Structures are given as structure tokens and as C-alpha cells.
C-alpha positions in Angstrom: -7.0 1.0 -4.8 -5.4 0.2 -8.0 -1.9 1.3 -8.8 -1.6 4.7 -10.4 1.3 6.6 -11.7 0.5 9.7 -9.7 2.8 10.6 -6.8 0.4 11.9 -4.1 2.0 13.8 -1.3 0.9 16.2 1.4 1.0 16.5 5.2 -0.3 14.5 8.2 -0.2 16.9 11.1 3.2 18.5 10.8 4.9 15.7 8.9 5.4 15.7 5.1 4.3 12.4 3.6 3.7 10.5 0.5 0.2 9.0 0.5 0.0 5.3 -0.2 -3.8 4.8 0.0 -6.7 6.8 1.4 -10.1 5.8 2.8 -9.2 2.1 3.3 -10.4 -0.4 5.8 -8.5 -1.8 8.8 -7.4 -5.1 7.1 -5.9 -3.2 4.1 -4.3 -0.7 6.5 -2.7 -3.5 8.5 -1.4 -5.3 5.4 0.2 -2.1 3.9 1.7 -1.1 7.2 3.3 -4.5 7.8 4.6 -4.7 4.2 6.0 -1.2 4.0 7.7 -1.5 7.5 9.1 -4.8 6.4 10.7 -3.0 3.4 12.2 -0.3 5.7 9.7 2.5 5.4 8.4 4.6 8.2 4.6 4.4 8.0 2.1 7.0 9.3 -1.6 6.1 9.8 -4.3 8.6 10.1 -7.9 7.8 11.0 -10.5 9.4 8.6 -13.3 11.4 10.2 -16.6 9.6 10.3 -20.0 11.3 9.8 -21.5 9.0 12.4 -20.5 6.2 14.8 -22.3 3.6 12.6 -20.0 4.1 9.7 -16.9 1.9 9.5 -13.6 3.5 10.5 -11.4 4.3 7.4 -7.7 5.1 7.3 -5.1 6.9 5.3 -1.7 5.2 5.0 1.4 7.3 4.2 5.1 7.1 4.4 7.7 9.8 5.3 9.8 8.8 2.3 8.9 11.7 -0.1 10.2 10.0 -3.2 8.3 6.7 -2.7 5.8 5.9 -5.5 4.1 2.5 -5.1 3.7 2.0 -8.8 7.4 2.6 -9.5 8.5 0.4 -6.6 6.2 -2.5 -7.5 6.7 -2.5 -11.3 10.4 -1.9 -10.6 10.3 -5.1 -8.5 11.9 -3.3 -5.5 9.5 -4.3 -2.7 9.9 -7.7 -1.1 7.3 -10.0 0.5 7.8 -11.4 4.0 9.4 -14.5 2.6 11.8 -12.6 0.3 9.9 -12.7 -3.1 9.3 -9.6 -5.1 5.9 -8.0 -4.6 3.7 -8.3 -7.7 0.8 -6.0 -8.5 -1.6 -8.8 -7.6 0.1 -9.3 -4.3 0.0 -5.6 -3.5 -3.7 -5.4 -4.4 -4.3 -8.5 -2.2 -5.8 -10.5 -5.1 -3.4 -13.3 -4.3 -1.4 -14.6 -1.4 1.0 -16.3 -3.8 4.4 -14.9 -2.9 6.1 -16.5 -5.9 3.9 -15.3 -8.7 4.6 -15.6 -12.4 3.0 -13.1 -14.8 1.6 -15.8 -17.0 -0.5 -17.2 -14.2 -2.3 -13.9 -13.9 -2.7 -13.6 -17.6 -4.4 -17.0 -17.8 -7.0 -15.9 -15.2 -8.3 -13.1 -17.4 
């Protein structure tokens, strides 16, 4: 899911949450959960309902912090990677594992 400016919130069971991403796979769910918990957020995971057992299991990732907006935190350079660097949009979207990215490297790839 690309970064959007919208602040999506709602409820999971009886808990008010800010939705991070919906209908994502297990690898993405695990990445976001670890990254957000590393940054001090309480993360709630909800399994999406499947139409059949053959379909892959998808998840919704949310946090209990009602003012958290991924776009603001990433472009505001407030989130940190596991080795202490600032999370870039490319790192958040898992397009790179480079934890010390420079914006000009990304611009040169386009």
C-alpha cells in the first residue's frame, strides 16, 4: 500500500484504532508489526475473513495510537529502523532494505 495522507481510523472488536494497512499478506504484516512495536506503538492485528480455505490469509494492521498517521511520521522522519536510521518511504514500502538511504539514490533509479 502506498503512503496516503488520509488518516483512517475505526474499531477492531472494542478497541478504537488507527488503521495502518488493510488486506495485506503475512510477510508485510510481520514487517509492519515489528517496525511499529520497535517505535513504541501498540499494534493490533486482525485476520480478514476468507471466502474459501484456498484463498491466502490476509490481515489488517492497526495501532491504538489514534493520532498516528504513517505518512506524517515517515515524511516527518519520526520512525526509526532497527539500526537507528530514519525510515524512508522506500524502506516503509519494502522496496529497499537499505537503512541509510539518501533521497538522490531513489531519484536516480527512476
